[in-house]
C-alpha positions as CSV (number, residue, x, y, z in Angstrom):
1,M,-60.0,206.7,65.1
2,L,-62.0,209.0,62.7
3,Q,-61.7,212.6,62.9
4,R,-65.1,213.0,63.4
5,Q,-65.1,210.5,66.4
6,K,-62.2,212.7,68.1
7,A,-64.5,215.6,67.8
8,A,-67.5,214.1,69.2
9,G,-64.9,213.3,72.1
10,M,-64.9,209.8,71.7
11,T,-61.8,208.3,73.2
12,G,-62.1,204.7,72.3
13,Y,-63.3,201.4,74.0
14,F,-65.4,202.3,77.0
15,S,-63.5,200.3,80.5
16,S,-65.2,197.0,81.3
17,P,-64.9,194.8,84.1
18,F,-65.2,191.8,81.4
19,P,-62.5,190.9,79.3
20,R,-63.1,191.4,75.3
21,R,-63.0,188.4,73.3
22,T,-60.6,188.5,70.5
23,S,-62.1,187.9,66.8
24,V,-61.1,187.8,63.4
25,S,-62.0,190.1,61.0
26,V,-64.6,189.0,58.2
27,D,-65.5,190.7,55.2
28,V,-69.5,190.8,54.7
29,G,-70.5,192.1,51.5
30,G,-67.2,194.6,51.1
31,V,-68.0,195.6,55.1
32,V,-65.5,194.5,57.4
33,V,-66.9,192.8,60.8
34,G,-64.9,192.1,63.9
35,G,-61.1,192.0,64.4
36,G,-61.4,195.7,65.9
37,A,-63.0,197.1,63.2
38,P,-65.9,200.0,64.2
39,V,-69.1,199.2,64.4
40,I,-71.1,199.9,61.1
41,V,-74.8,200.8,61.5
42,Q,-77.1,201.2,58.6
43,S,-80.7,202.7,59.1
44,M,-83.4,204.1,57.2
45,T,-85.6,207.2,57.7
46,N,-89.5,206.8,58.0
47,T,-90.2,210.3,56.8
48,D,-91.6,211.5,53.6
49,T,-88.5,212.4,51.9
50,A,-90.0,215.5,50.3
51,D,-90.1,217.1,53.9
52,I,-86.3,217.6,54.0
53,D,-86.3,219.5,57.3
54,Q,-88.2,216.6,59.1
55,T,-85.7,214.0,57.3
56,V,-82.5,215.8,58.2
57,A,-84.0,216.0,62.1
58,Q,-84.5,212.2,61.8
59,V,-81.1,211.5,60.4
60,A,-79.3,213.7,63.0
61,A,-81.2,211.8,65.8
62,L,-79.2,208.8,64.9
63,H,-76.2,210.8,65.9
C-alpha cells in the first residue's frame, strides 16, 4: 500500500459478499494490470491549461 493511500485512510480492498476472481498480472505498454496490481487511472483535463487555478481544481477533483 502506498504512503498516500494510507494517509487518505485507504486500508485495502473493500469487503464484498462476492469472491474475487484470481487473475494473472500482464504488462501492457509498461503498465502492470491484474494480479493484485493497483488500479491505474489516466485522465485528461478539458480546461485551458493557461488557466492554472481552474486546471489544478479539475485535477484535484479526480482524487
